[in-house]
N, C-alpha and C positions, 0 to 999 in steps of 0.2 A: 335583325329587328330595327325598324325605323324609329329614330328618336322622336319624341313628342315635342312639337314646336310650341313655344310660348309666345303667342302672337302679340301679347300686350307689350313686349319690349321691342325697342327699335335701335339698339346699339349696333356698332359695326367694328370690325377689326381695325386696330391702329395700322394705318397704311405704311408699307415699306417700299423703298425705291426698287424699281425694276433693275435686274442685272443687265449690265452692258454686254455687247457682243464680245469685247475684249476680255471681260471677266469670265464670260462663259467659255471662251477658248482656253483660258488658263485652267478653269475647273476641269475641263474635258481632256486637255492635251498637255498640261503643265508647260514646260519650256519648249516642247517640240512643235513644229509647225504641223497643222492638220494635213492629211493626205489630199484633201480637196479644199480649194480656197474658201468656198462659202462666203464670197465677198460681194454678192450682188443682191439687190432687192432691199427691202426694209430690214431694220436691225432684228426684228422678231423672226423674219424669214431666215436670216443668216444663222441665228441661234438654232432654229429647228434643223437647218442643214447640218450644222456642226454636231448636233445630237445624233442625227441619222448616220453620219459618217463614223462617229465614235462607236456606235453600237451596231455597225453593219454586220458583225459576226454573229449576232443573236437577235433575230427578228422579234422574239417575244420580249426581250429586254428593251429593245428599241421602242416598242409600242408603250411599255410602261414608262420609260423616260420621257417620251414625247407627250404622252397623256398627262403626266405629272406637270410638265412644263406648261402645257396648255391650261391646266386647271389652276395652277398656283404661281407660275413664274419661277418655280424652283428648278435649278439645274443640277443634275446628278452626275458626278464625275469621280475623280480620284485625288487622294492626298499625296503630296510629294514625299519621297523617301526621306526619313529623318530619324535621328536618335531622340528619344522622348524621356524626359525626367518624370518617372512614375512615382516619385516620393517614396512612400513605404513599399511600393511595388518594385523599386529599383530602376535601373536604366533599361529602357526597352528600345527595340529597333522596329520601326514601322515602315512598311513598303506599300506602294499603291496596288490596289486590287480592284479591277473593274467588276461590277456585279453582274456578270454574265455566266452562262453555263450553270455549273453546280452552285454558284453564288447568286443566281438570279432571284432565288426565293427571298433574299435579304432586300433586294430592290423592291420586290412586290410587297413585303412586309412594311418597309419604310414608306412607300407610296400610300399604302392602306392606312398607316398611322396618320399621315398628314391629312388625308381625306377625312378620317374620323375626327380629327381636331376641328375641321370645318363644320362637320355635322354637329359636333358637340356644342360649339359656340353659337351656332345658329339656333340650336334648341334652347340655349340660355338667353338668346337675344343678342349675343355678341358681347364684346367688352371693349371699351374705348381706350384701354391702356395696356393691351396685351397683343403681341404680334407673333404669328407663327409661319408667315410666308411673306414674300419669297425668301428662300434660303439658298446659300451655297451648301451643297451636300456632297461630301467627299468620302469615298470608301477606301479602306486600307486593311491590312492584315498585320498583326504583331508577330514577329518571328519567334517561333517556339514558345509563345505565350498566348494567353487568352484575355489579357487585360491591356489597356482599358477597353471596355466594351464600346465606349463612345466618349467624346468630349466636344465642347462647344465654345466658340469665341467669335465675336465680331460678325454675327449673323451667318456663321459657318458651322455646320454640324459634321463631325467626322465619325464614321461608323466602322467598327471592326467586324469583318465577315467571319472571324473566328471568336467573337466576343462571348464570354462565358454567360452573359445575361440573355443572349439572343437565341432562345430556344423555342420560341413560339411567336405568333403574331401578337398575342396579348402582351407578352413580355417586351416586345419591340415598342408597342404603343406606350407602355408605361415608362420605359427608359427614355424614349424620345421626348415625352412630355417633360420629364425631368431636365433634359438637356435644353429644350426650348425655353424652359423657365430660366435657366442660367442666362440665356441671351437677353431675356427681358430684364432680369436683375441687373445685368451689366448696363443695359440701356437706361435704366433708372438710377444710374450713378452708384452701383453697388449698394442698392437700397438695403439689402439684408444685413450688411455690416453695420449700417447706421441704425436700423430700426429693430433688429432682432437680437443683437449681441447681448443686451441686458438679460433677456429671457434665456438665451442659450448658455451664457456664461454661468448663470445661476444654477442651471441644471447640471452642468459639468462640475461646478464647485461641490454640488451635493453628491454626485454619483461617480465622478471620475470616468472610468471606462467599464464599470461594473454592469454587466448585462442585466442582471435582475433588477437593479435600481433604475436603469435607463428604460426598461421595457415600457412603462406607462407613458413615457415622454417621446418615444421615437415614432415619427409618422410612417416609417417603412421598416419592414422586418429584415431587410438585407443585412447580412453580417459579413465582415471581412474574415477570411479564413485565418484562424489563429488569433483573431482580434475581437473587436466588439462590433456594435452596430455601425454601419457605414457612416451614418450621420454624425457619429460621435468619435470616429477615429481622430486622434490628435492632429494629423496632417490635413484633415478635411475642413473642419470648422463650420461656421455658421452658414456659409453659402450653400453647402450640401444639405444642411438641415432645412434651409429655406426652399431649395429645389424639391426636396421630398415633401414639404408642406404643399407645394403646388401640385405635385404628383398625387398627393392624398386628396386634394380638392377635386381633381379630375376623376380619380377612382370612385370617390363617394358619389359625386354628382352623376357620373356616367352610369353607375349601377342603378341609381334612382330613376334616371331618364329611360333606361332600357328595361325597367321593371325587373331587375335582377336582385338576387339576395343582397340585402343592405349590409354594408360594412359597419362595424362599430364606429359611431361618430367620434372622430379624433377630438373635436372641441369639447366633448363631454367627459374627457379625462381630467387630469389635474388642471388647476387654474392656469398654469403656464401654457397649456395647450390651447385653452380658449382665447387667451390673449394673443398668442402667436397666430392662430387661425384668423381672427378678426383683422389683424394687421395685414396679413397677406390678401385676404378677400377684399379689403377696402383699397389696397394699393394696386392690385393687378386685375381683379375680376369685377370691378365696378360695384362692389358692395353686394353682388348677387350671391345669396346663400340660401339654397332650397332645402338644406338639411334641417329636419325638425329641431325645434328648440329642445334643450336638455331638460330632463326632469329637475324639479326643484330639489336642492340638496338639504 
């Protein structure tokens, strides 16, 4: 379904710098030299060459990667092998995994998500303080584990082809919006820690990790196995709560714009919800809030 455009608005995405040819080579080949030099022509042409060489074993994946680069400047490659501190998840070992063959669907889902973000913000009229491209996009697999599904830092998103959350195109859209919000939060100087800690800490002081108590306050229903809501796991903190507020903004507005079944308005819950919602909307989404006002209490 095509999103309904709101022509009255004229905002645009906050611009991000284009990826350099050297950075693209690192994303695609890590420390290894590419099998073809791809060192002639303009930088854009060299990056396209590198993408074609990297994905030459899977023509369908190559088209997805090249189309995504042409559309958004995002380069899709691999994460270096590494040990990863998963906090409450324990130590994890991550290995690079190119999204080809049986893993190509994840490339298709990720590309579709980023294109959906374009359509979503165009329908809202854009936003002057939120960026979603271009990105470094790196695929990996966690050995004998299914976590983390994704993580994001310094305009790089890493995606686990075996991630427990990546069961559908819709789930990928939701998770990637959460991760891209983290990038914007970082760009805004860890805004969530400065602006939302008061709200978040008050909720934690009241509820601890008790699921029943936290239910009215959580923007997302994901729970950690054997634990509580993901937003309120002690090792996660206010930054995850903030990213899920961003995800909830996307989910509620996307449903509205697609004329799908409306979600219960998060801001119409406890007073803490309304306060946190407005802070996020004003900081990242240009004050644009199309969700109807709450009934008078």
